[in-house]
DRENFI-749947 format. One record per residue (C-alpha): residue number from 0; residue in one letter; x, y, z. Coordinates in steps of 0.001 Angstrom, whole numbers, plus 500000, padded with zeros to 6 digits. Example, Ala and Ser with C-alpha at 12.3 -4.5 7.8 and 13.67 -1.06 7.14 Angstrom:
BEGIN
> num, residu, x, y, z
> 0, a, 512300, 495500, 507800
> 1, s, 513670, 498940, 507140
This chain:
BEGIN
> num, residu, x, y, z
> 0, m, 499893, 500085, 500335
> 1, e, 502671, 502557, 501034
> 2, d, 504980, 501774, 498103
> 3, r, 501502, 502465, 495827
> 4, l, 500780, 505949, 498011
> 5, w, 504635, 506760, 497274
> 6, d, 503995, 506911, 493989
> 7, y, 500735, 508323, 493360
> 8, i, 502366, 511385, 495744
> 9, d, 505591, 511249, 493259
> 10, g, 503387, 511378, 490098
> 11, r, 504689, 507887, 488931
> 12, g, 502614, 505130, 486870
> 13, t, 500104, 505091, 484608
> 14, p, 497137, 507199, 484022
> 15, a, 495123, 504042, 485071
> 16, e, 496954, 503146, 487954
> 17, r, 496716, 506632, 489429
> 18, a, 493155, 506385, 489263
> 19, e, 492742, 503334, 490545
> 20, v, 494842, 504435, 493485
> 21, e, 492546, 507513, 494002
> 22, a, 489530, 505680, 494289
> 23, l, 490761, 503496, 496843
> 24, i, 491469, 506469, 498768
> 25, a, 487934, 507984, 498505
> 26, a, 486520, 504227, 499096
> 27, n, 488598, 502859, 501860
> 28, p, 489559, 504699, 504822
> 29, a, 492464, 503226, 506311
> 30, w, 494030, 504272, 502940
> 31, g, 492526, 507863, 502954
> 32, k, 494140, 508337, 506496
> 33, a, 497822, 506593, 505055
> 34, f, 497988, 509009, 501965
> 35, r, 497220, 511616, 504194
> 36, e, 500175, 510942, 506826
> 37, l, 502436, 509973, 503659
> 38, k, 501363, 513312, 502322
> 39, e, 502366, 515720, 504917
> 40, v, 505888, 513720, 505074
> 41, n, 506463, 514432, 501853
> 42, i, 505628, 518049, 502225
> 43, w, 507857, 517948, 505501
> 44, l, 510471, 516670, 503356
> 45, g, 510150, 518856, 500662
> 46, g, 510322, 522182, 503240
> 47, a, 513475, 520841, 505122
> 48, d, 516634, 522310, 504230
> 49, l, 519421, 519649, 504264
> 50, e, 522352, 520824, 506040
> 51, v, 525811, 520247, 503886
> 52, p, 528983, 518697, 506177
> 53, s, 531587, 520702, 506810
> 54, l, 534509, 520125, 504645
> 55, r, 536698, 518768, 507647
> 56, f, 533697, 515873, 508381
> 57, t, 534915, 513282, 506364
> 58, k, 538704, 513607, 507839
> 59, n, 537160, 514002, 511551
> 60, v, 534938, 510506, 510792
> 61, m, 538209, 508702, 509360
> 62, e, 540195, 510055, 512418
> 63, a, 537423, 508853, 514558
> 64, v, 537526, 505224, 512744
> 65, e, 541074, 504755, 513451
> 66, h, 540886, 505032, 516891
> 67, q, 537974, 502451, 516917
> 68, a, 539457, 498843, 518635
> 69, i, 540669, 496248, 515725
> 70, a, 538381, 493339, 515688
> 71, r, 538787, 490599, 517776
> 72, p, 541364, 487639, 516230
> 73, t, 539725, 484753, 514876
> 74, s, 540716, 482404, 517737
> 75, t, 538472, 483924, 520296
> 76, y, 535352, 482966, 518118
> 77, i, 536022, 479766, 516258
> 78, s, 534919, 476881, 517943
> 79, k, 538361, 475107, 519309
> 80, h, 536086, 471859, 519001
> 81, i, 535916, 472463, 515074
> 82, l, 539619, 473287, 515196
> 83, r, 540245, 470079, 517140
> 84, g, 538155, 468073, 514736
> 85, v, 539681, 469229, 511459
> 86, a, 543130, 468050, 513189
> 87, l, 541665, 464687, 514428
> 88, f, 540467, 464053, 510703
> 89, f, 543419, 465310, 508745
> 90, g, 545691, 463133, 511138
> 91, a, 543456, 460045, 510700
> 92, m, 543944, 460167, 506868
> 93, l, 547782, 461024, 507658
> 94, l, 547762, 457810, 509926
> 95, g, 545677, 455955, 507371
> 96, a, 547997, 456800, 504633
> 97, l, 551225, 455660, 506379
> 98, g, 549541, 452487, 507722
> 99, l, 548481, 451411, 504286
> 100, v, 552372, 452174, 503164
> 101, v, 553164, 449724, 505878
> 102, y, 550673, 447363, 504978
> 103, t, 551987, 447243, 501507
> 104, w, 554953, 447528, 501465
> 105, r, 557307, 444510, 500058
> 106, p, 560345, 444177, 502113
> 107, d, 562053, 441506, 499297
> 108, t, 562148, 443650, 496278
> 109, t, 565464, 445536, 495358
> 110, p, 566260, 448718, 497116
> 111, a, 565567, 450306, 493064
> 112, k, 562308, 449124, 493394
> 113, a, 561010, 449877, 496945
> 114, f, 558169, 451660, 496035
> 115, v, 554855, 450559, 497379
> 116, k, 553076, 447879, 495896
> 117, m, 549495, 448764, 495839
> 118, p, 546538, 446331, 495337
> 119, t, 544848, 445858, 492110
> 120, f, 541387, 446704, 491841
> 121, n, 539329, 444516, 489686
> 122, l, 536542, 446080, 488464
> 123, p, 533671, 444065, 486077
> 124, s, 535582, 445369, 483110
> 125, y, 538660, 447143, 483526
> 126, s, 541291, 446393, 485785
> 127, f, 543732, 449169, 486673
> 128, q, 546667, 449606, 489501
> 129, v, 547105, 453005, 491408
> 130, p, 550627, 454248, 490069
> 131, t, 552840, 454462, 493140
> 132, y, 554330, 458006, 492365
> 133, l, 550588, 459193, 492832
> 134, v, 550545, 457287, 496520
> 135, s, 554052, 458288, 497509
> 136, g, 553131, 462150, 496571
> 137, f, 549893, 461678, 498661
> 138, v, 551502, 460660, 501222
> 139, l, 554338, 463001, 501008
> 140, l, 552119, 465948, 501176
> 141, l, 550418, 464387, 504363
> 142, v, 553506, 464352, 506275
> 143, i, 554370, 467757, 505336
> 144, a, 551091, 468702, 506304
> 145, g, 551426, 467207, 509501
> 146, f, 554404, 468630, 510115
> 147, m, 552876, 472065, 509372
> 148, f, 549994, 471607, 511463
> 149, l, 552209, 470376, 514305
> 150, d, 554507, 473682, 513922
> 151, a, 551614, 475676, 514065
> 152, f, 550467, 473969, 517303
> 153, l, 553587, 474163, 518641
> 154, h, 554187, 477769, 517936
> 155, t, 550561, 478889, 519406
> 156, k, 551312, 477317, 522604
> 157, r, 554491, 478641, 522918
> 158, k, 553007, 482010, 522159
> 159, m, 550383, 481809, 524878
> 160, s, 552806, 480492, 527860
């Protein structure tokens, strides 16, 4: 209702829409009351002289913002349980990958071929073997990620104490 009345007061809309709003104002007391109130607000806003801020206004505002407190660090509003859960997940992934390496290691191979022997997956019509360099690379990545997490954890502990 207010949107249609503001459009009518501002002179927007087709002649048919304006005639419809005029009919609603004349027939419905709620529309008439809302129209009179919005018309008064429009007259009041039209007669009000808006103050122009001083040239120094922006500078004053920016100086006030500089003195505001900096946002608190994320460690205060991220749950420690979530962080522990993420660390537990990556730790389990690391242990799982290392367990797979130990489980599939073949000590009877020559040193040049001492890579992880991955099991062969037999699908109904297709058989493939996971390349060992991919598994070795993934394990290496997990080990590096684990050391990075351990370093960050120990750094945080040292900083807190």
